C-alpha positions as CSV (number, residue, x, y, z in Angstrom):
1,M,-2.5,-20.6,28.1
2,N,-0.2,-23.3,29.4
3,L,2.4,-24.0,26.7
4,T,4.8,-26.8,26.8
5,F,8.5,-26.1,26.7
6,G,8.6,-27.5,23.2
7,Q,5.8,-25.2,22.0
8,K,7.5,-22.2,23.6
9,F,10.9,-23.1,22.0
10,Y,9.1,-23.5,18.6
11,I,7.3,-20.2,18.8
12,H,10.2,-18.0,19.9
13,C,13.2,-19.7,18.3
14,I,11.8,-21.2,15.1
15,K,8.4,-19.8,14.1
16,R,9.2,-16.1,14.7
17,P,12.7,-16.1,13.0
18,I,11.3,-18.0,10.0
19,G,8.3,-15.6,9.8
20,F,10.5,-12.5,9.9
21,W,13.0,-13.7,7.2
22,G,10.3,-15.4,5.2
23,A,8.3,-12.1,5.1
24,L,11.4,-10.1,4.1
25,V,12.3,-12.4,1.3
26,A,8.7,-12.6,0.1
27,L,8.4,-8.8,0.0
28,I,11.5,-8.5,-2.1
29,L,10.5,-11.3,-4.5
30,L,6.9,-10.1,-4.8
31,S,7.8,-6.4,-5.2
32,P,6.8,-6.4,-8.9
33,I,3.4,-7.7,-8.0
34,F,3.1,-5.1,-5.3
35,I,3.9,-2.3,-7.7
36,C,1.5,-3.7,-10.4
37,M,-1.4,-4.0,-7.9
38,M,-0.8,-0.5,-6.6
39,V,-1.1,0.9,-10.1
40,L,-4.2,-1.1,-11.0
41,L,-6.0,-0.5,-7.8
42,H,-5.2,3.3,-7.9
43,F,-7.4,3.5,-11.0
44,A,-9.9,0.8,-10.2
45,N,-10.8,2.2,-6.8
46,K,-11.6,5.6,-8.3
47,G,-9.5,7.6,-5.8
48,A,-10.3,5.6,-2.8
49,G,-6.7,4.6,-2.2
50,V,-4.6,1.5,-2.6
51,F,-4.2,0.2,1.0
52,F,-6.8,-0.6,3.6
53,S,-5.7,-0.3,7.3
54,Q,-7.9,-1.3,10.2
55,D,-7.5,-1.9,13.9
56,R,-7.4,-5.6,14.8
57,P,-6.7,-7.4,18.1
58,G,-3.5,-9.5,18.1
59,K,-1.9,-11.7,20.6
60,N,-3.3,-11.1,24.1
61,E,-5.9,-8.8,22.3
62,K,-3.3,-6.0,21.8
63,I,-4.6,-3.8,19.0
64,F,-2.5,-3.3,15.9
65,K,-3.1,-1.9,12.4
66,A,-3.7,-4.7,9.9
67,L,-2.9,-4.0,6.3
68,K,-4.6,-5.1,3.1
69,F,-4.9,-4.0,-0.5
70,K,-8.1,-2.0,-0.8
71,T,-10.6,-3.8,-3.1
72,M,-13.6,-1.5,-3.0
73,T,-14.4,2.0,-4.0
74,D,-15.9,4.5,-1.6
75,E,-19.0,5.2,-3.7
76,R,-22.0,6.4,-1.9
77,D,-25.7,6.7,-2.5
78,A,-27.8,10.0,-2.7
79,D,-27.9,10.2,1.1
80,G,-24.2,9.9,1.4
81,K,-24.2,6.3,2.7
82,L,-21.7,3.8,1.4
83,L,-23.1,1.5,-1.2
84,P,-23.3,-2.3,-0.2
85,D,-20.0,-4.2,-0.4
86,A,-21.1,-6.1,-3.4
87,D,-21.7,-2.9,-5.3
88,R,-18.4,-1.3,-4.4
89,L,-16.3,-4.4,-5.0
90,T,-14.5,-3.8,-8.4
91,P,-13.7,-6.5,-11.0
92,I,-10.1,-6.1,-10.2
93,G,-10.9,-6.3,-6.5
94,K,-12.7,-9.6,-7.0
95,F,-9.7,-11.0,-8.7
96,V,-7.4,-9.7,-6.0
97,R,-9.6,-11.3,-3.3
98,S,-10.0,-14.6,-5.1
99,T,-6.3,-15.0,-5.5
100,S,-5.7,-13.7,-1.9
101,I,-3.4,-11.0,-3.3
102,D,-5.2,-8.6,-1.0
103,E,-3.5,-10.2,2.0
104,L,0.1,-9.6,0.7
105,P,0.5,-6.2,2.6
106,Q,0.2,-8.2,5.8
107,L,3.8,-9.4,5.2
108,I,4.6,-6.0,6.7
109,N,2.6,-6.9,9.8
110,I,4.7,-10.1,10.0
111,L,7.9,-8.2,9.8
112,K,6.7,-6.0,12.7
113,G,5.8,-9.0,14.8
114,D,2.0,-8.2,14.9
115,M,1.2,-11.3,12.8
116,A,2.7,-14.6,11.7
117,F,2.2,-16.6,8.5
118,I,0.1,-19.1,10.4
119,G,-2.4,-18.4,13.2
120,P,-6.0,-17.5,13.9
121,R,-7.1,-14.7,11.6
122,P,-7.3,-11.2,13.2
123,L,-10.9,-10.2,13.3
124,L,-12.7,-6.9,14.2
125,V,-12.2,-5.2,17.5
126,K,-15.9,-4.8,17.9
127,Y,-16.2,-8.6,18.3
128,L,-14.1,-8.8,21.4
129,P,-17.0,-8.2,23.9
130,L,-19.1,-10.9,22.1
131,Y,-16.7,-13.8,22.6
132,S,-17.2,-16.5,25.1
133,A,-14.3,-17.3,27.5
134,E,-13.4,-20.2,25.3
135,Q,-13.5,-18.1,22.1
136,H,-11.2,-15.5,23.7
137,R,-8.5,-18.1,23.7
138,R,-7.9,-17.6,20.0
139,H,-5.9,-14.5,21.1
140,D,-3.5,-16.6,23.2
141,V,-1.2,-16.8,20.1
142,T,-0.1,-14.4,17.4
143,P,-2.7,-14.1,14.6
144,G,-1.8,-15.2,11.1
145,M,-2.3,-14.6,7.4
146,S,-3.8,-18.1,7.2
147,G,-5.0,-20.5,9.9
148,W,-6.7,-23.8,10.7
149,A,-10.1,-22.3,10.2
150,Q,-9.2,-20.9,6.8
151,V,-8.1,-24.2,5.4
152,N,-11.2,-25.9,6.9
153,G,-13.8,-23.8,5.2
154,R,-12.8,-20.1,5.6
155,N,-16.0,-18.1,4.7
156,N,-18.1,-21.2,4.2
157,I,-18.3,-22.3,7.9
158,S,-20.2,-20.9,10.8
159,W,-18.7,-18.5,13.2
160,T,-19.0,-21.1,16.0
161,K,-17.1,-23.7,13.9
162,K,-14.5,-21.1,12.9
163,F,-13.8,-20.3,16.6
164,E,-13.6,-24.0,17.4
165,Y,-10.9,-24.5,14.8
166,D,-9.0,-21.4,16.1
167,V,-8.9,-22.8,19.6
168,Y,-7.9,-26.2,18.4
169,Y,-5.0,-24.5,16.6
170,V,-4.0,-22.8,19.9
171,D,-4.0,-26.1,21.7
172,H,-2.0,-27.9,19.0
173,I,0.4,-25.2,17.8
174,G,3.6,-26.6,16.6
175,P,5.6,-27.4,13.4
176,K,3.4,-30.3,12.3
177,M,0.2,-28.1,12.6
178,D,1.8,-25.1,10.9
179,G,3.2,-27.2,8.1
180,K,-0.3,-28.8,7.5
181,V,-1.9,-25.3,7.4
182,F,0.8,-23.9,5.1
183,F,0.6,-26.5,2.4
184,T,-3.2,-26.7,2.6
185,T,-3.3,-22.9,2.2
186,I,-1.3,-23.1,-1.0
187,K,-3.8,-25.7,-2.3
188,K,-6.8,-23.5,-1.4
189,V,-5.3,-20.3,-2.9
190,L,-4.5,-22.1,-6.2
191,G,-8.0,-23.5,-6.2
192,R,-9.5,-20.1,-5.1
193,A,-11.7,-22.0,-2.6
194,D,-14.1,-20.7,0.1
195,I,-13.6,-17.0,-0.8
196,N,-17.3,-16.1,-0.4
197,Q,-19.9,-17.3,2.0
198,T,-22.2,-19.8,0.4
199,G,-25.8,-18.6,0.4
200,G,-24.8,-15.2,1.9
201,S,-26.0,-11.8,0.6
202,S,-22.7,-10.1,1.3
203,A,-19.5,-10.1,-0.7
204,T,-17.7,-11.0,2.5
205,M,-18.4,-13.1,5.6
206,E,-21.5,-12.2,7.5
207,P,-20.9,-10.2,10.7
208,F,-20.5,-12.0,14.0
209,N,-23.3,-11.0,16.4
210,G,-22.4,-13.2,19.3
211,E,-24.2,-16.3,20.6
212,N,-27.1,-16.9,22.9
């Protein structure tokens, strides 16, 4: 990716410091919510744990451990297979997702530099071989807790459109773009918008299977 001098300056001298100190302050201020969620999820998840950690590709497709609050149990059927997501998602888990509280542990990822507040969402590692050359460009910048695709439909847009938004963000990264995403994210979170995929059978976004 060919970044302008202004974009490079913004990313390294403004965005990263703001992200680090913002995440640190947020973790301190939100520590009561963290503790409360840990207690509630400990019981709601029926011993399945409080945190969910999963490998995700970051900038330049470097793999890191993305953190979330765990919103599902590990309940299985008679054959030992995990029940469908919708059956394992607890009432508390639904609330945590609808308010985006499940994303809060990613503040730790921001402190470490694996993520930023704003950027393309880090998706599953197994999707990497399925991307087109253009879609791979979403990994030219650090992934974020929220991004241009999230404020333009999140789980209610197609994968193709989501990746178009991600690449658009990469091409237009800067303070104006990040500010627009940040304030729109707050509006979306307060309105609990686009959490589940419209018309989908899953409690989460349908898997990406590549394109013909």
